[in-house]
N, C-alpha and C positions, 0 to 999 in steps of 0.2 A: 804300685798303684793298687789300693784296696778294692776288693770286689764285694758287692753288696747283694743281698737277697731280700725279697719282700713277699709277704703273704697277701694276696688280693683275692677275695672271695674264696678262701680256703686253698688257693693254688699258689704254690711257691714259684716265683718268677725270678730270673736272674741267670747268671751274675750280671751286675751293673757296675759301672765305674762310679766314683763319687760324683762326677759331673752329670752322669745320666740320672743318678738318684736325685740330685738337686733339681734337675729338669722335670722329673716326674712329680716331685712335690710342688714345683712352681705351677705346673699346668693342671694340678688337681688329681692326677692318677694315684697319688699317695696322699692320704690325709694324716693328720697328727696321730690318729689311733691305729694306723696300719702297722702290723708287726714287721720289723726289719732286723737283720743281723748281718754282721760282717763275716767274710770268709775266714774260717779258722776259729770262729766263736760259736759255741753251741746255744747260747741263750738268746732268745728273741726279746726285743725291747720295742716299745712304741716309738714311732718315727719322730715324735716331737722331742724325744730325749737325745736325738742325734744332733750334734752341733753343726751349724751351717745350713740347715735346711730351712727354706722359706716356703711356707705353704700358701696355696691359693685361698682367697677369701671365699668360703663356701656359701656365704649369704647371697653372692651375686650369681651363683651358678644357675638358678631358675631363670633369672632375667636373660642370661646369655643363651640358654637353651631356647627360650621363647623368641629371642631375636634371630637365632639361626633358623628356627622353624618358619618365621615370617619371611626370611630371605629366600628359603627354599620353596615356599608355597607358590603355586602357579598364580599368575595375575589374571583375575577375572575381567573380561572385557565388559565395559559399561555401555549398554545400549540405551540411547536417549529414548524416553517414551514418545510414542506418536502423538502428535497434537490432534485433538478432536475439535479444535476451533475452526468453524466454517469461514472461508474467505469472505471478505466484504463484497457486497453486491450493490447495484443501483438499478434504476429503471431506464430503459432506452427512451430518450425524449421523442422518438419518432413512432415507435410501436408499443411502448410501455411494457415490453417484456423484460424479465429480470436478466441482467448480464453482470459480468465481473466489473468491479469498481474501476479497474485499471484498463478496461478494454478501450480500444480506439476504433473498433468496428463492431456493429451489432451482428451477432450470429443468426438472428432471426430475420431481420429485414435487410441486412447488408449495408446499412448506412454507416458512413464514417463520421467521426466526431472531431471537429476542428478544435473544440474546447478541451484543454488538458483535463484528465480525470480528477486531479486534485482541486480544480476550481469549478468543475461542472456541477450542475444541480443534480446531486446524486440521490440515491434512495437509501434509506436506513434499513436495518434488518427487518422491520415490520412492513417494508414495501412502500412507505409514504415518501413523496418527494420532499426534500428539504432544500432550503435556500443555500446557494453557493455564492462564490465571488464572481462577478461578471467582469469581462474585459472587452477589448475592442474586437476580438474575433467573432465570427458568426456563431450564434445569433446575438447581436447587441440588442437586448430586450428594451432598454430605455429608448434607443434610437428608433426601433420599430414602432413602439407605442407613440412616440412623438410624430413620426411621419404618417402613421395611420390616422391620427386625429386631423392632421392637415388635409389628408385625402378625403376624409368624411365631410369636413366643412366645405371643401372645394366642390364636391359632388352636390351637396345641399344648395350651395350658392348657384351652381349651374342649373339645377332644377328650377330655382326661383327666377333666374335671369334668362333662361332659355327662350321663353316666349317673347319678352321684351327685346332680346337681341335679334330674333327672327323678324319681328315687326320692324326693328330699326333697319335691318338689311333690306327689307322691302320698300320702306318709305324713304329712308335716307341711306343709301348704300355707302356713301362716303364715310359715314359715321359707324354704321352697323357692321360693315365687313371688317374694318380694323378691330372693333370691339370683339367680334367673334373670333378672329385669329388670336388676339391677345388672351382671351379666355382659354382657347384650345391649347395654346403654347404653355400657359400657366398650368393647365390640367396635366399635360404631358410631363412637365418638369416634376410636379408633385407625385405623379404616379411612378415616374422613373426613380425618384429618391426612395420611395417605399419599396419598389421592386428590387432595387439593388441590395437592400438590407434584409428583406423578408425571404428572398430566394437564395439558396446556396448556389444555384446555377445563375450567375449574374446575367448572362446573356438572355435567358428566358424572361427574366424580370424586365429587361430593357425592351425586348420584343413586345411584350404585353403593353408596356407604357406607350409605345409608338402606335399600336393598333387603336388606342383611345382617340386618335385624331379623326376616326370615322364618326360622322355625326349621328345624332339620334340614339336609338337604343343599342345599336351595334357597338358603339364606342363605350357604352356602359358595361358591357359584358367583361372585357379585360379588367376594368376597374373593380368589378365585383370579385374577379378571380384573385387579383392582387390583395384586395382587402381581406378576402377569406383566408389566403395564405398567411397573412400577418396575424389574423385571429387564431389560426391553428398553431402557429409557433408560440404565441403568448400563452394560450390555454394549455399547451403541452408542458409548459413550465409552471403550471398551477397558478396562472395569473388570470383573473376573471375579467373578461372584456364586455363592456356595456354597449348600449346603442351608439353612443358617441365615442367609443373607444375606451381607453384607460389612461388615467393621469400618469405620465412618466415619472412624476415625483413620488408616486406610491410604490414604485418598483425598487427594492433594496439593492 
């Protein structure tokens, strides 16, 4: 088995077997111009003159070195940038303070919202109230507007008919008393319908409606309270209420 020597950077290395010399040529440790000689021979020759040696393609060496460096390089952790976008907000329908758009309770006044945030009348980034989608949960603005108009017309009718009813009760009680009871019952029903939709506390609305059975000015006080609550709910949702209420058809 022949022994081989080679000069690499001026240093003589060896001896190597023929298989080892082929391996060095194949992996690029020996290039075609590397001086080599066989044991027992004094003359050095370039490696490409030795039969059977297959040399590595030197053109791909830079790419291999770059690939090895990329593999060995430490992986840098990518930290996502912090978002500077402010979370969406809206105005509380009770106290008009700014709250989170997804809040179910106001941190300022402590009121809970029955209406889901995605359908509530929310506030845009400039603080204005914008229209939302209404549903059957409190407050049902169209229903409040409709019942408020009924209450207003009922009160106006009572003011006009109060004196004739009182006179009828004095002159002809058989006719006047039933008329008075019919009007009072109708007024209680109208007040109760509005109280149930205008107040989140349904029991309080019913109680006020029952108090309206008291005649004269005392019975008008709970009617004014119920009407004022309905107006407050509508105006808090940016709906303008006139002297005779608001047309329910104008509410989107």
